[in-house]
C-alpha positions as CSV (number, residue, x, y, z in Angstrom):
1,M,0.0,0.0,0.0
2,S,1.2,3.5,-0.8
3,Y,0.4,6.4,1.6
4,R,-0.1,9.9,0.3
5,A,2.1,12.4,2.2
6,A,2.1,16.2,2.5
7,I,4.6,18.6,4.0
8,I,3.9,21.9,5.7
9,G,7.1,23.9,5.8
10,C,9.7,23.6,3.0
11,G,12.8,24.9,4.8
12,K,15.9,23.0,5.8
13,I,14.3,20.0,7.7
14,G,11.3,20.0,5.4
15,S,13.3,19.8,2.1
16,E,16.6,21.8,1.8
17,F,18.9,19.5,3.8
18,A,18.6,17.1,0.8
19,D,20.7,19.6,-1.2
20,D,23.3,20.3,1.4
21,P,26.5,18.5,0.2
22,R,27.7,18.1,3.8
23,V,24.6,16.2,4.9
24,K,25.0,12.4,4.7
25,G,22.0,10.2,4.3
26,I,18.4,11.2,4.3
27,Y,17.8,14.1,6.6
28,S,14.7,15.9,5.3
29,H,11.0,15.0,5.4
30,A,10.6,15.4,1.6
31,G,13.7,13.2,1.0
32,A,12.3,10.5,3.3
33,Y,8.9,10.4,1.6
34,A,10.5,10.2,-1.8
35,A,12.8,7.4,-0.7
36,W,10.4,5.2,1.4
37,P,8.8,2.6,-0.9
38,E,5.3,2.9,0.7
39,T,4.9,6.7,0.6
40,T,4.4,9.3,-2.2
41,L,4.8,13.0,-1.6
42,V,1.7,14.5,-3.2
43,A,1.6,18.1,-1.8
44,V,3.8,20.7,-0.3
45,C,3.0,24.0,1.5
46,D,5.0,27.1,2.6
47,S,4.2,30.8,3.1
48,D,7.4,31.6,1.4
49,P,6.8,31.4,-2.4
50,E,10.5,30.9,-3.2
51,K,10.9,28.0,-0.8
52,L,7.6,26.5,-2.0
53,E,8.5,26.5,-5.6
54,G,12.0,25.2,-4.9
55,C,10.6,22.3,-2.9
56,G,7.9,21.5,-5.5
57,E,10.5,21.5,-8.3
58,R,13.0,19.5,-6.3
59,W,10.6,16.7,-5.6
60,N,8.4,17.0,-8.8
61,V,5.3,17.8,-6.8
62,A,2.7,19.8,-8.7
63,A,0.3,20.5,-5.8
64,R,1.9,23.5,-4.1
65,Y,0.0,25.6,-1.6
66,R,0.6,28.7,0.6
67,D,-2.5,27.9,2.7
68,P,-2.1,24.7,4.8
69,Q,-5.8,24.5,5.6
70,R,-6.6,24.6,1.9
71,M,-4.0,22.0,1.1
72,L,-5.3,19.6,3.7
73,A,-8.9,20.0,2.6
74,E,-8.2,19.5,-1.1
75,Q,-5.5,16.9,-1.0
76,R,-6.6,14.9,2.1
77,P,-3.2,13.2,2.6
78,D,-2.7,10.1,4.7
79,I,0.4,11.4,6.4
80,V,1.2,15.1,7.2
81,S,4.6,16.5,8.2
82,V,4.7,19.7,10.2
83,C,8.1,21.4,9.6
84,T,7.3,25.0,10.5
85,P,8.5,27.4,13.3
86,D,7.7,26.3,16.9
87,A,4.9,28.8,17.6
88,T,2.9,27.5,14.7
89,H,2.9,23.8,15.6
90,Y,-0.2,23.7,17.8
91,D,-2.5,25.3,15.2
92,L,-1.2,23.2,12.3
93,I,-1.2,19.9,14.1
94,R,-4.7,20.6,15.4
95,T,-5.9,21.4,11.9
96,A,-4.3,18.2,10.5
97,I,-6.0,16.1,13.2
98,A,-9.4,17.6,12.2
99,T,-8.9,16.8,8.5
100,P,-10.8,13.8,7.2
101,G,-8.5,11.1,5.8
102,V,-5.4,12.1,7.8
103,R,-4.1,9.0,9.5
104,A,-0.7,10.1,10.8
105,I,1.2,13.2,11.7
106,L,5.0,13.5,11.9
107,T,5.9,16.8,13.5
108,E,9.0,18.7,14.4
109,K,9.5,19.6,18.1
110,P,8.0,20.9,20.3
111,L,4.4,19.8,20.1
112,A,3.3,23.2,21.5
113,L,4.7,26.0,23.6
114,E,2.6,25.1,26.7
115,L,1.7,21.9,28.3
116,S,-2.1,22.1,28.1
117,P,-2.2,22.6,24.3
118,A,0.2,19.7,23.8
119,Q,-1.9,17.4,26.0
120,E,-5.0,18.5,23.9
121,L,-3.3,17.5,20.7
122,V,-2.3,14.0,22.0
123,R,-5.9,13.5,23.3
124,L,-7.5,14.5,20.0
125,A,-5.1,12.3,18.0
126,Y,-5.9,9.4,20.3
127,E,-9.6,9.9,20.0
128,R,-9.4,10.0,16.2
129,G,-7.0,7.0,16.0
130,I,-4.3,9.1,14.4
131,V,-0.6,8.2,14.8
132,L,1.2,11.3,16.3
133,A,5.0,11.1,16.1
134,V,7.5,13.8,17.2
135,N,10.8,14.1,15.5
136,Y,13.2,14.0,18.4
137,S,15.6,12.7,15.8
138,R,18.1,10.7,18.0
139,R,15.3,8.3,18.8
140,Y,15.3,7.4,15.1
141,A,19.1,6.9,14.9
142,N,20.2,3.3,14.9
143,S,23.3,4.3,16.9
144,H,21.2,5.7,19.7
145,L,18.9,2.7,19.8
146,W,22.0,0.5,20.2
147,L,23.2,2.9,22.9
148,K,20.0,2.5,24.9
149,E,20.3,-1.3,24.8
150,F,24.0,-1.0,25.7
151,L,23.2,1.1,28.8
152,Q,20.3,-1.2,29.8
153,S,22.5,-4.2,29.6
154,G,24.9,-2.6,32.1
155,G,27.5,-1.5,29.6
156,I,28.8,1.3,31.8
157,G,27.4,0.0,35.1
158,T,25.1,2.2,37.1
159,I,24.7,5.7,35.6
160,Q,25.8,8.2,38.3
161,T,25.6,11.5,36.5
162,I,25.0,13.1,33.1
163,S,26.3,16.4,31.8
164,G,25.7,18.2,28.6
165,Y,25.8,21.4,26.5
166,Y,23.3,22.9,24.0
167,T,22.3,26.0,22.2
168,K,19.1,27.6,20.7
169,G,16.4,27.6,23.4
170,T,15.1,25.5,26.2
171,L,12.0,24.5,24.3
172,H,13.5,24.4,20.8
173,N,16.7,22.4,21.4
174,G,16.5,21.8,25.1
175,T,13.6,19.5,24.6
176,H,15.8,17.4,22.3
177,W,18.3,17.0,25.2
178,F,15.5,16.3,27.8
179,D,14.0,13.7,25.5
180,L,17.3,11.9,24.9
181,A,18.0,11.9,28.7
182,R,14.5,10.3,29.3
183,F,15.1,7.8,26.5
184,L,18.5,6.7,27.9
185,V,18.2,7.2,31.7
186,G,14.5,7.4,32.6
187,E,12.0,9.8,34.0
188,V,12.9,13.1,35.6
189,S,11.5,13.8,39.0
190,R,12.7,17.3,39.9
191,V,14.5,20.2,38.1
192,W,16.3,23.4,38.9
193,G,16.5,26.1,36.2
194,F,19.1,28.9,36.0
195,D,19.1,31.9,33.6
196,V,22.8,32.2,33.2
197,L,23.0,33.7,29.7
198,K,20.2,36.3,30.3
199,E,19.1,36.1,26.7
200,D,16.4,38.5,25.5
201,S,14.3,35.8,23.9
202,P,10.8,34.2,24.3
203,D,12.7,30.9,24.5
204,P,15.9,31.6,26.4
205,T,18.6,29.0,26.6
206,L,18.6,28.1,30.3
207,D,21.0,26.0,32.4
208,A,19.4,23.1,34.3
209,F,20.0,20.6,37.0
210,L,17.8,17.4,36.8
211,E,17.1,14.6,39.2
212,F,15.9,11.2,37.9
213,Y,13.9,8.5,39.7
214,S,16.9,6.2,39.1
215,G,19.0,8.3,41.5
216,A,21.1,9.8,38.7
217,S,21.5,13.5,38.2
218,A,22.2,15.8,35.3
219,H,23.8,19.2,34.6
220,L,22.9,20.9,31.4
221,H,24.7,24.0,30.3
222,G,23.4,26.5,27.8
223,C,25.8,28.2,25.4
224,D,25.5,31.2,23.1
225,A,24.3,30.2,19.6
226,K,25.9,33.2,18.1
227,A,29.3,31.6,18.8
228,F,28.5,28.1,17.6
229,T,25.9,25.4,17.5
230,L,26.4,22.7,20.2
231,F,24.6,19.5,21.5
232,E,26.5,17.1,23.7
233,M,25.7,14.5,26.4
234,D,28.2,12.8,28.7
235,L,27.0,9.8,30.7
236,M,29.2,8.7,33.6
237,G,28.6,5.2,34.9
238,T,30.3,3.1,37.6
239,R,32.1,0.9,35.0
240,G,32.5,3.3,32.1
241,R,31.5,6.4,30.2
242,V,29.7,7.3,27.0
243,R,30.0,10.7,25.3
244,A,27.6,11.7,22.5
245,L,29.5,14.4,20.6
246,D,28.9,16.6,17.5
247,S,25.1,16.5,18.0
248,G,25.2,12.7,18.3
249,H,27.0,12.0,15.1
250,T,29.8,10.6,17.2
251,L,29.6,8.3,20.2
252,E,32.7,7.6,22.3
253,L,32.9,4.6,24.7
254,Y,35.2,4.5,27.7
255,D,36.3,1.6,29.9
256,V,37.6,1.6,33.5
257,V,41.2,0.4,33.6
258,D,44.2,0.4,35.9
259,S,45.9,3.8,35.9
260,P,49.2,3.9,34.0
261,H,50.4,6.7,36.3
262,Y,49.5,5.6,39.9
263,T,49.4,2.1,41.4
264,G,46.1,1.1,42.9
265,Y,44.1,3.8,41.0
266,H,41.7,3.4,38.1
267,T,41.0,5.7,35.3
268,L,38.9,5.9,32.1
269,V,40.3,5.3,28.6
270,L,38.7,5.5,25.2
271,K,37.8,2.0,24.0
272,D,35.8,2.6,20.8
273,K,34.3,5.4,18.7
274,L,31.1,5.1,16.6
275,E,30.7,7.8,13.9
276,D,28.0,8.9,11.4
277,G,25.4,8.0,13.9
278,L,22.6,10.3,12.6
279,H,22.4,9.0,9.0
280,N,18.9,8.5,7.7
281,V,17.1,9.6,10.8
282,L,14.2,11.1,8.8
283,L,14.0,8.0,6.6
284,N,13.8,5.9,9.8
285,A,11.1,8.2,11.2
286,V,8.9,7.9,8.1
287,G,9.4,4.1,8.1
288,D,8.4,4.0,11.7
289,V,5.2,5.9,11.0
290,V,4.4,3.5,8.2
291,R,5.0,0.6,10.5
292,C,2.5,2.0,12.9
293,L,-0.1,2.4,10.1
294,N,0.5,-1.1,8.8
295,E,0.8,-3.0,12.1
296,G,-0.5,-0.7,14.9
297,G,1.5,0.2,18.0
298,Q,3.2,3.4,19.0
299,P,5.9,5.3,17.2
300,R,9.5,5.4,18.6
301,C,8.8,8.9,19.7
302,S,5.1,9.4,20.5
303,G,3.0,12.4,21.4
304,V,3.3,11.2,25.0
305,D,7.0,11.4,24.7
306,G,6.7,14.9,23.3
307,I,4.6,16.0,26.2
308,A,7.1,14.6,28.7
309,A,10.1,16.5,27.1
310,L,8.0,19.7,27.0
311,E,7.0,19.2,30.7
312,V,10.7,19.1,31.7
313,A,11.5,22.2,29.7
314,L,8.6,24.2,31.1
315,A,9.5,23.1,34.6
316,V,13.1,24.3,34.1
317,R,11.7,27.6,32.9
318,E,9.3,27.9,35.9
319,S,12.1,27.0,38.3
320,A,14.3,29.7,36.8
321,R,11.5,32.2,37.2
322,L,10.7,31.4,40.8
323,G,14.3,30.7,41.9
324,R,13.5,27.3,43.5
325,P,13.3,23.7,42.3
326,T,10.2,22.4,40.5
327,I,8.7,19.0,41.0
328,L,7.3,17.5,37.8
329,G,3.6,16.7,37.6
330,H,4.0,13.0,37.5
331,A,6.3,13.2,40.5
332,A,3.9,15.2,42.7
């Protein structure tokens, strides 16, 4: 069976990464629908006429729209990708959910800018039997699926603490980090937020301290995106260490060994390095949505996961505002 797909938002993640010579693999929604054997890209939409025409020409799609509601009403796709700025996600996802014929939605993060609207979207999708998947892309990376299994098997022992760095907003990229931390370590129980950078932004890049039910803790540091883009996570266990570097493209694995410098001491040494870990994440995401349509079940990153990552980010923001720790709703 072939599913009809439509894209709202023809920017980098929607289409343009496919033409970036430095991007390896399939890293755009349009590229993924074009490559997956059970999907056909039938319509594209963007408010920017230049991006719209470029996307339509690139993927040979004749149905090009500047009005997403009109596109959905006329084309009635099976699958809709939402690849627009964060503040537009709620309205567009809600419109897609209400469109007859839509069976699945693959959206960029976050689901919404507040918790209640995000919960509403997940509820409406569930009531209509619509698959709702969020592109927290590392969940769709084979390297990170392997890493989760490696950690669960005791690969680095008991996780003691996690540290990390990121840029570009607590909701925008911070939720990527919080989702990955939940995926690898488990649920967060309490957070502290700190406004170190003092950014004049509706989505400032906050520092955070997290506590997990597992007993582990995490420190996340925000950096200035004007200097560089950064996303790293460093997991420290009792028997080893894993570092996710270069946005997760590289994973470094460390073992505990006898110190070469001091008798009776132990240290960490690099054992292995896995590279090119984010190849084909969008292709995997589309394939996962198709699996859900064909077989049932939940996507690798569901709407519920999207809510959980957003809840952590909003709790960090509230903690920074109040100057005290915030307990998450499921921990209260």
